[in-house]
N, C-alpha and C positions, 0 to 999 in steps of 0.2 A: 273279204278282204283279209290283205297278211298278216297273219299275228306281227304284235312287235314282239315275244321274245325270241326270236331269229338270229335278231341282229343282236340280241340283249344277251345273248348266250354267250355269245361268240369270245376269244381268249384276250388275251392282249393284243395282237397283231390285229383286231378290230377293231381295239382303243384305239389304238393308232387313227386307225380309220375312220374310229366317229370324232376325234377332235379334229382330224385335218378338215372333215367335212362338214363341224361348227365352226370353224375357222374363216373357212369358204362364206358358209353361209352370212355372217356377221360381219364379211369386211369390209368397210366404209370405202364408198366408189371414188374421194380422193387420193385414195393409194392404187388404187390399180389401172387409172386414166384410163376407163375403156369406156365407160360411161360419163353420160352430161343431165340427168335428168333423174327422181326419183325411183320412176316406173322401170325405165330400165335395168338401175342400179340391181335391183332388186330380183326382177326378173334374171339376169346375166348370177347373179349370186344362187341363186336357186338353182341353176343350171350347174354349176359349179358342184355345187354339192350334192347334189344325188346324182352327179358325176363320179364323182366320190367312190359315193356309196356302192357306184352297180349298177345305176336306173340309168336306163336313156331316156324316160319318162318322169318328170316326178308323182305323174300320179301314180305311178308305180310303189309312192313309197307309203310305207304305213301309216293308216290314219286312226285318229280319236273319233270319230263321228258318231261309231257308237250303231243303233236300232234309226238313230232320227236324221234325217237329211238337213244336212246345214249349207248344201249347195257348193258351188265348184266350182273359181277363180284364182287367179296368181297367188291375190292377198293372201287367202284363205290357205293353198298347199302354201306359202311360206309358214304360216304361221305351224303346220298341221306338221311342217317339217322341225322344225326346229325342235319342238314337243316332243317327238319321235328322237332323235336328236338324245333330252336332253333326259328324258326317260330310259337312252340303253347309256348313256353314260354314271347317272345314277346305281343302275344298275350290275355295273362293270368296278365303277370305283369302291375305293376303299375308304374310311370314316380321315374324315383331317387329311384326305390323301392328294389336295391340289396346289400347284404351283397360284405364286402370284400371277402372271400371266393366263394360266388357266380361270383363274378367279374371274379375272377382265372381260375375258373370252365370254364366259357363262350370265356373267349380270350385261352385256351386251344384248348377248339371247334371248334374256329374261325380260328386259328392254320393248323386244322384237317382239314377241308375246301379246306385253301388255298396251303399247302403241297399232300394232294391230288384230287383236282377237279381241280384246276390253273393250279400249276409248270410242271405236266405231260401233260399241251395239250397249252404249250405258248412255243414260235419259240423260240430257240437259240438266245442266248445273250441281252433277253427284257430286264428280269430282275437277277441280281445278289443271288448267292444260298449261304446258307451257311452249316455247314458239317453234321447238322441235314436234312438239306433238301439233301446231296447229299446221305444217305446212305435210303433215303423214295423214291428218283428216281431210285438209284437201282433195288429197291426192284418192282418199277415201270416200269423198260425195261423190266418185265418180262411179263409183258399183253398184247396183241395183240387187238391191236385196231383203228381201222379206222380211217384215217382223218378227213370224218365225225361224230364219233364219239368225238374225242375230238374239234372238235369245238363246238356240241351240249355241251359235257359235259362243255368246257370252256362258251361258253353263260350261262348255269344256275348257274354254281358257282358262275358267276358276278351277277348275278340275281338278284341270289339269298342275297350277301353281299350291295350292296344296296339297299334290303329293311328291310334289318338289319339296312342301317341307317337311318333310319325314325325316331330310337328309339332312345327316348335320353339315356339308357340304354347300349344298344350297340356300339351307338357312336362313343362317347371316342374312344372304344376299340378296334374300327376299322381301325380309325384315328391315334392311336397309335401304331399298333400294322403290320397292315395287310396293311393299306397304297398303301406302293409301290408295294406291289406284285397287287394289285385292279387294281391301277394305269396303270402298264404295263403291264396288259390285255384286261384295254378299249382301250386305244393308241391298240395294236396291232389289236383285232376285230373294231378299229371306221379306223385306217389310214394303214393298212398293204398291199402295195400292191398286188392283183389276177390281173391276163393276160384274158384276153376276150375272150371268146371262140369264134370260126370262125365257119366257114360251111362247109371248107375242112378239115378241121384238129383236131384233139385232144388234147386237152393239159393234158397228165397224170404225171400225178404232184406227185405220187408217186410212190414204185417199189410193188404198192395194188393191182396194177393194175381199180385205181380211173380215170375215168374222167368227167373235168367242165363240166356242159351240160349251157345250156341260163337259163333254169330256175333258178340252184341251184345259177349263177352268179347275176341274180336278183336280188334270194334273199338276196345273202353277199351286196351286194349297197342297199338296202331296209335296213340289217340290220346297215349295217356302218352306214346309217343317224341317227336309232334312238339312235344306242350306239356312236356316237359324240354328239346329242344332251345330255345324261344322263353323260357323261363324262365333258361337259360342266358345268355343271349343282354341276357336285362332287367340277369342282373345283370355280365355283362363290363361294359357301354353306362352301368353307373345308378354316380354317385359314389358307391366305394365308403365311406366312412366312415358314410355315409347305408342301403344296404343290410345292412354288417353288424351293423348296430344293428337293425333291423327283424328279422335274420334273431337273432338274442341275444332280440328279444321274443317271437320264436314260440314259443321252444323255452324260455323260461321258464314259470312255475309262477303263475298267477294265484289269484286267494281263492275263487271263482265258480266255477271249471272249471278244472281241471290239464288241457294240451294235452294228446293221444293220442302212445302213446310212436311209434308212424312218423312223427308229425311234429317233435318230436325228434331224431327220429335224425337225417331229412336232412335238418335245416336244420341241423344237427349239422354233417353232411357237407359241405354246403354253405357252412357258414363256417369250416370246415378249409380247403375249397378257395379261398376267399377268400386266407384268411390267408397259407398256403404263398406265394402267387404274390410277385411282388418288389415291397417298398412295403406288404406284406400288414397287419404287424404296423402301423406308422407309420397305417395305417389301420384299425384296428383302435382303438389307443388315442383318435384323434381323435371318433371314434365313441361312446367312454365316453366320454368327458368332452367337457361341452359349449362349455367353455374352455380355458385354459392348463391342465394338471393340476397339481393343486393338492396334490402328498402330504406336506401337515403335517396337513391336515384329510378328506383321501382316502386314509389310512394304506390304512384298510381297502377301500379299490373297487381301489386300486394292489392288491395283494397277489391279490385277486379276479381281477384281470386276469393277473395275473402266470402265477397258476395255467392261466388259460384261454388263454395262447398258448403257454405251455408242454405242452398236454394232448396236442398229435399228436404222441407218441413219432414216428412212420416219417416224418417229416418235420423236424427236429431240424437237420440240415443246412442246407434253406433258412430255416431260423428263427435258427440262429444267423449264417446269414450277415446276416440285413434286420439284429438285434442289435447286428452286430461295425456295421455303415454305422449305423447311429445313434449309435455309441457314437462313430463319425469325422466325424459333422457337430456332438457333443454339443463336440468337441475342440477345434472350426476355429472353433464361431457357439454365442449361445447356443441353447440346443438347452431346451424342456421335457418330454420325454420320455425324459431322459435317466435321470432316478429309477428311472420304470416298467421302460426294459431293465437296468437294476444291479437291480431286480427281480425280473426273469423269470430272469437269470443265479441268485441267487441261488437260487431257485425250482428251477429245471435243478441248479445243482449237491446241491443237498438231496436231490433227486430220482434223479438218474442221473447221479453224479456222475464215471463215466469218457464217457460223451457230450459232457456238462458240460467237461472240457479238450480231449475231440476235435476238438469242432467251434467251441469258442467264445474257450477260455482261453489252449491251443495257439497258434493264429492269432494271438491275441493277441498274446502273448507269443514269437514266432515267430522275432524280431530278437533277441531279447539269448539264447535256443539257441540261435541261428545263431553268434554272438560266442562262447560257451563250447566250444561243438562242434567248434569251430576251433581252441584255445585252443594248441592244442599241435605244427598245422601250418606249415608252412616258407612263409613270405611275405616278398618283397619289403621295404624299409625304402620309407616312403608309402603301401603298398595300401591302400585304403580300405575300410576291413570292413563301416561303416555309411554312405550320405550324409549329408549335413545334413536334406535335405528329409525322409528317412527317419527319425535323428532324433526330428527338433522332432514330426513325429507321431504317432511312439511315443509321446515325453513326455509329451505334451499325452494321447491317448485311456487313458493308463494313468492319468493325474492322474482324467479327467471320470467316469474309471472306479470307482475306488479311493475317492481323495484328496477327493473331492467326495461322495461318497456314506457318508456323517457320521448320517444316521437310522438314531434307535438302536428306534423304534417298533414297525416290520416287520422283513419278510426282507432290507429294503433298505441291507444292509451286506454286500459282501465282505470276508472274512479274510483279511488283513494274513497269512499265510504263505504265500496264494500266491506273490506278491512276497519273500517273506524269501530264498530262496535264490539271490536275481539282486540280493538289496543294494550288493552292493560295488560290482556298475556302476554303483547312482546315487550310492552315495558319493564313485566317482572321480567321476562328473561335478558333485557337489554340490564337489567342490573345487577344480575349472574354473574353475566359473562362480561364482566368492565373488569376487564386486568386480567382475565386471563388470555388464553392464549387461543383459544378452540377457533375454527375458524370459521364456527356459524355470528362469532360477534360480529365482522364487516353484512354480514346478509342482514342480520338480526336493525341493524345500526343504516343499513339506508333502509329496510321494511321502516322505520318508524319515520324515517325523515322523509317518506315518499305519501308515511298516513298524516302527517302534520302540516307540512306541505302542501297538499290535496284538497285541505279540510276549509270552506271560512270559520269566520270569527263566532259565529251558529256551533258550526260543530266544531271548532277550539278552546273553546269555552268549556261545554261536555266532557272536551277530552281533559283537559287541563282538570278539571276537578274529576273524574273516573281514577287518574294517574298518581295527581298531588297529594288530594285530600280525602280520596278513598273513597267518594261518597259515589250513594245512589244515581243516575242517570237515567233520562228515558232512552231507550233504545242504543243503551249501552252496558256493558257485561261488566261489574265489579268482580275483580277476579279477589278468590275466597282465601282466606286470611289457613285454613287449613290446609291450602296446597303449598305446594312447594317447589322449587326444582330444584336440583341434585347434581355433582359430577358424574360420569360413567365411567364402565372400565376402560373403553376405546376413545373419550378423549371429548365425547359428547355431554348431553346433559338430559334426564329424560324428569319424569314428573310424577310427584310422590306427594299421599300423606301425610303431610305432620304435623307435632305436635306443637300446639298455639304455643309460647316462649310466653314466659310472666312480662309484664308487661313496665321496661326499662322507665325508670325515673331518670336517668342522665343520658340517654338522646332520646329523638325525635322520629319517627317513620318519615313524617312529612320533610323535615331538612335535608332525612336523607336521598329521599325523591330529589328534590330541590337540587339538592348538590350534584344528584345524575342527569335531572333535565339539564344542569348549567354547563355540567361536557358537553351534552349531546349540541345544544345548539354555540357551541362555540367552537364546535368542528367545524361548523358551515362558513362559507366564506361569503353567502350572502345576506344579509342583513332582513331581508322582507320578515322572514318566518322571527325572529327576535323581535324584529316592531310588533307583528302582530299578536305576538305570546302579551309584549309590553302593552302592548294596551287592554289583551281581555284580562287580563292581572290586573287593571288598573278598577274597570268596569266589576271584576268580583270582590276590590277592596271598597270601590265606593256601598256595593252594594250591600256588603255584612256589615257596615260601620266602622266606626272607629274605634271599637272596643267587641274582642271576643262577647258573642252572644248566652249570656246567661242561664240557664234553667228556670226554668217558671216555680218558683220556691212554694208556691201552694198546692201540687201536685206531691212536694217530696215531703215522704215518709222515714219513718227510722230506715226501715229495710234499705233506704237507696240512698242512703246520705253516703254514701263511695260509689255508686254510680252517675249521682247529681256531681262532686267531685271530679271523676275520670270525665263525662262528660264535657265542665268547663274547661280541662284540663286539654283534651284532645281537639277544642274549640280555638281555647289559646292558644295552641302548636300551628292548625289550621291559619287561625290569622296572622303570626306571627311569617308564618313557612313562609303566604304571600309578600309579607311588608320583604323582606327576607333576598327573594327573589327579584323581587322589582327593583333591590337598593342597589342588585348583582350584576342587575342589566343596565342598570341607568351608569355605570363605570365604563360599561362596553361603549368603544370609538368609533364602530360607524354608527350604534344606537344617537347617541350625541349630533355626530350628521343627520342625520334622517329626524332625528327632532327639532333638531333649527332649522333643518327644511323646510317641515310640515307643522308646525306647533299644535295647531288648530286643535288636536283631536286632543293631545293630550291637556292640552288649559283645560280644556272643560270638566275635563274629569277631573283636574285642581280643583277650580274652582267649588264642581260638586263635594268636592273633599273638603274645605273648607267651610263650606253654606252648613252642610251637615256637621263637619265640628260645633261653628255659633251656637244650630240650634240646638245642639244639645248640652251646654254651659249650662247649671243652675245658677251660678254665683258672675261677678263680676270678672274672677280672678282662672284664670284657663292655668292648673298647679297634676288635674292627672295625669300617670305614668304614660296611661293605655294612650291617653293622647297623644302624650308627645312622642309615641315611636312612628303612629303612622305619618305625623307632621314633620320629624326629620325629614323621610325618606320625600314627601312634597317637597317640602321645601330644595332637599338636593337636585330635586326636576328639573323646579322652579326657575335653580339659579344654572342649571346648566345648560339651558336653553337659551335664558341674558345674556350671559358667557358669547356664545353665538351668536346673537345680534349685534348689530352696527349702525350706525344712523341713516339710513337706507331701506329698515328695515319697518316694517308694517306694526306698530305699536301699539294699534289701536285695541290687536285682539289681549291686551293686557289688561283694558280697563276694567272687566267683572270684577277683577283679580285685586284693585285696588284696596276697596270696603274692608273685605277677610283678612287681607294682610298685614294691615291697618289694627285694626280690632287685637289681633295675635298676637301682632307685638306692643302694644301697650297693655295688655292680661297679660301677660305671660310675666310667670316669675321666672324663669330657666333663660339664663344671660344665653349659653350658646342657641337656644331659637330664636332667642331675643334678636342678637346678631346675627339671623341669616335674614328672618321678616325683615329685617333695620335694611341692610341691602338690599333684598328683593324691591321693599317699597320704594327706594332710592331711588334705584336705576329706572324701575316703571313711570314715577312722576318723573322722572326726566327727560324718559325719552334715551335712555346708555349717554346720557349726559354725563354724567355721574356713575360711569361703571368703574370706575378704578376710583372714586373715592372711598375713602373710609365708613366705618361707623356710626353713626349719630351718637357722641360722647366719647368716644377715640382720639380728636383729636387726627391733626391730620398728617401726622409721622405714624409711616406703613413700620412692621414689624420687618427685625430680619428674617431671614431665611431661619437659621438653627433654632429663633426665638419663635419660632412658626410651628414651628417642627416639633422642637419640645414642651409647645402647646398640647399640639394636635394627638403627643404622642401619650396623655393622659384622658383623649376623650371616648366617650363611652361607647359612640360609633368602632366597628371593628375596620371596616374596611381605610376609616379616620387613621387611627392608631398604624395601623398596616403601611400606610400613604407614608407616615410622617417617620417609621422606621430605616426608608429604603430612601429620604430624604438625603439625614444623618447621616443613612451609611455614605453617599454620595458623597455629601460637605467633609469628610473625613478623609475620603481618597483626593477630593482637590484640594487639602489641610488649611480649609477654611478655618483662619484664622478663633475667629467667636468659638466655635465647635472646642477648637485645640485648646482653648481655655477651660473650657466647661468638660475635659474631657471624662472628669472621673464620676462625675454626673452622667452622664453618655452611655462609661462603658458599665455600671452601676444600671441604669434604664436596660440596657440590650440584654443583663443576667438576668437582670428580671421576666424578662419578656422568653427566655429561655423553657420556663415553666406552663406558657399561656396551653390549651389544647389543641388551638386550630393550628394547621400549617404553615397558615400567610405570615401569619404572626412570626409561630416560630423558625421559620426558615428565612427569615428578614432579620430578626437578632443574631441567629448563627453567621449569617450573611454582613452584620455589623461588627461582631465579633474581630472578623478575620482582614475586618480595616485595620485595626486596633498591630497588626500584625507588626508592622513597623513604627509603631509606637513603644505598644506596652507588650513584648515577646514573651516576657514567661507567662503576667498576669493568663494573656491570651492563647498562648499553650494550654496553663493548666485548666483552666476554665474550658477548653474542649476535651482533650482525654479525659477530663474526670466524668463532661456528661459524655462522653463516646462508651465509657466505661461500666456506667452505671446503668445506659440503653443495654451494653449487649449481656450483664449479669442480671438487670428483669426477664431474660429469656420473651414468653411468649406475655408475660405479664406486663411487661411494657406496656403505656397509654400509646406509645408512636405505633403510625403502621411500619411496616419493615421499606418501604421505598424512601422513608423520614429516617430512618437509621441510619439509613446505605447511604442519605447522602450527605451526612455528618462525615462517615467518616469520606467522604467523596472532598466535602470541604477541609478535613484534614492536610489529605494528600497536594491541594492546591496549597496551604498553610505553608507547609514541608517546601514546595518549591518555590513561595519566596520568600523561602528563611536562608534561601540559596546555602552559601559558606556557612551560615549560622547555624544550622540542622544539628548540623553533630552536637550541640552544647544540650539540646532536647530527646538522647535519641534515649534515655531510659520510657521520657515519658511518652512519645509515643511508640515505641516497640515494646514497650508493655499492656498501651491502648490495646494495640494491633492481634497482641498475644491471648490478654484478655475475650476480644471478638473470634475468635477464633474458638470459642468454646460455647459458643451461643447455641439454644437448642434448633432455633431456625436455617437451614443446612445455604440458605439463601445468605444471608447475612454473615455462616461463616467464608463462605466462597468471598463477598464481598472484602470480608479483613484481610484476609489472605492474599486476595487480588492487593489491595491499600497498602500490606506488610511489604507484597514485591518488590511495588513503587519505590517504597520508601528505602529500601536496601539495595536496591539499583542508584539511591541517590546520595545514601550513606555511604556507596561503595566499601571500603577498606579500613573506615572508619566506625562500622559495626561493633568489634571490639569484640571482647569474651565472652559474648551471652552471643556469638552465633553457636555456639553448641548445642541450647539445647533452644537458639533454632530450628536445625539443622533434626534433632529425635523431635520437633513437636511435627513439621514437614512429614518426617519419616512416620511416626504414628498415624498421621489423618491417609498416609497415602494407603496403607493394613490395614485399619482398624474402621478409619468413618464409612458409613455404608450407603450415603449419600452420592453423587458421583462431582454436583460443581463444588465439591469447596476440595475433590481429590482433583478434580482440576488444576485450579488454585492454588493449591498446596507443589504441586511438581510444576507450572508455571515461576512460581518463588524464587526455587534452585536456577532459573532460566534469567532470570532481572538482578539477582544475586549475583551470580558468575561473572553478568555484564559489568555490572556495577565492581568486582574487585577484577577484572582485564585481566592484566599481568602479574597483580599481585594475589592471586588467586590461591598459589600453589604455595607460597610462601604464609599466606596465610591461612590457610585453611592447613596444610602437614600431611600428618599424619592419618584429618579423615577426609583424604580425595580419594583414596581407595575406596574406602566406604561409602561414600555417597556414591561413585562409578558401581559399581557390585549392584546398590539400590536401582540408578538409575534404569542399568540394566534389566535388571529384572522385572523388576515397572513398563516396561517397553515387550520386552517379552512375552509377560504373562498378565497381562491387564487386560479383560475384555472390551473395556471405552476406547473408542479411536480415540477422543480427543487427547484423554489424559499417555498416550502411548504417543499422539503427536506433541506433547509438551516436551514426554519424555526425551523423544530423539531431537528437537532443538535444546534442550539444554544438556546428549551427549556431544550434539556436535558445538556448542559452543564449551565444553571442556575439553574437546581435540581440538577446538582451537586455540586455547592456554595452551596445551601441553606441544601444541607443534610448535607453539612460538617461543617455547620457553626454551622445549633439544635445538628449535631450527633458529637463533636467532637472527633475525638479518645482519647484515655486516652493509657500517654506511660506505656509498658506493663515492671515495674519497679518497685525494693523493693530496700530501701532506708538502707541500714544497718551504725548503728552508733556507734563507742565502746566507751565507756565509760571510 
């Protein structure tokens, strides 16, 4: 046998001969026009290729047969020639040195090696075949080859293809075009079962009389070990998604023929080996989805893939680690694999909850468990429990794993009950982040919404007790008081040990938590959660009774009097906090609509509440204030339901309420409660016929809107007073005659409510005073400017929130716009107020005052007057010496507004101050470090340049006067 190195050692001329011969070998028969069938075409191409190489007989071409007999026919000669040519080309050409046409030729040659060297010699069902392969196999079925010859030919073809993989020119072509057949052949050579021969019997494996001998069997075992090593190397060095895809195809069923059991088992084991390697899960996902995973349309494929990933039960630790890495990657950047990772966790949670918690959920929530497990440990103040970076990563991972998995079409939705025990952690974090600009706020809000919406009423009740009332509940962790969140240097938050602040007699933690919780509910567009919270709060109120629970006096000693008083105060806070939340919820329009559609459960709770009141009455008169608070809320809810009922409604549901409402109506000494009870009793007893009738004893004349608003403005309930102030403001804007006739009383009412600490009442009073602008402008300007100066002078000691203080400034600017031409009359009061605000200790308040000052200056224009010099001096001082960037930005913007207001008269008004102003703006534009400040300076300079240009080069009127003599 001739050596393959003869042609392989040739120079460039021989390389040209090799390419020419290779082209002749694979040239399609349709291009030659000389043959009509496949056999003749193969023989013709083989002779042409041998002739180009200089061989008259194709048998003279060096073969790869080696020491084993492969048989001789034109088909195998064709394969051996193709292998020889590719091997010679591989030895000559350099890396990455093939053209597109040459790569096409090599691909065709590789396909011939597979079709003639692998497919005829492989076992049925190992690989799938195409229509072209079928035509080739029909030709090959005419050959007469033994089982040993098939085995030898398969070994040679596989080894040849593996040797070509060493070339960077050939490897991509093999991986792209023939990896499926190569992988199937390797698995057959490595794992196909062969029965061991015995001493007494012979194994006849075919009709050709083949007998298995001990020597051949031992050779097969040795070859298996060798090919397994080659198979593992091929799998290890090939792009994993491609390999994993081919392994899934090999073990999958086909319509024409099912793969053998040993192939399914071996390919499944190989797939598992790839899967448990680092990055194996991600590779399998990429192998399954050609492009980015679309779980909306491919949710069935997603579920199937999740089952495959979670099937190796003995390797869940490795799979869990990879899933956690995918979730971590999705929390920091967009990751299309997140829905599949969540689907895998859901599959594992359903299949093996213990392992899922052990390898995935527990490691994910480990920081939370660490916090609550150390709640009783003694730490020094300031000790950091969870650093800033870890909280950022934790919140984003939990959001990615839970709050983003909202798909309900498949199993890709984790239950919120997993996070429910840690709800106090997220609620405290939500309270801390509320009102901040932290990016974690939206993540925390989504997590809180997910937990609340995915909880039934029983769990929701525990959650509300835990986060609102801070009560211990089964399976719920209460956030320790000595732990608190603080803002970090990187814009996030960290958890640390804090010193417990003394009890504030004028604030309530329950009330603060209730306000934040209402903000969370009001942001949601759906009403289902609000209804569920409403019903749970009603249950809690009924269970707690009409009054706060009083501690047992028999166990009270002198040393525990303070503890008893504190416990009584806390019980009162919780009781009133529930009542306050119910009152806020019943005012929601969506809640009102839902209550009218299905009032049954709520009416049951109201009836139970009324019964508990009547059972606790020791005298014949209901007069205790503790009872009245709850009864007012109950009657508010009842009247909301009655207002939305009509003649077609089912009035039988109100039957059980007639007796308790009648008793309360007769025994109550509170006139307002009696009025509410009388109206409810009248409407229920007449089945809605007296829906608009006045309460008993008040005649048939209805109160006017003004009289009703003035009456409600003195109501003890805060929402009623706030609504009355809003109504009076609307009546003033509509120029109601009765309201205008009582304008002094209405104006005094608004001024008195300026001292109210509640923001709702305070802002309603401010808006009411603004409505007086067209009626009593002098009084309005004096009141509002005095209020603004007072809150600005108070600084940090002001009881108002910064947001409310800024709101007063915005309302003052709105007032100036409404005054219009009358505004210059009050310029001293307005400018003094905003200049006083520019000295506030809060940098945002200073910036807001300067911004308002700029808008007022633009409105006043040249009528600013002699105060202009002081105004410019104030602006220059803030730009130079203020350390906060917000006031500096606003101060430069004041100049722009001022120049726009002065317009063409700017040079005449400013006079010699123009040069100093220009130099100051130029200095700020050139030297300030803040880009926004420089931008405002640039706008002011452009405005000044425009004014100067218009002054120096005035536009000449394009007109011509024609005089008639």
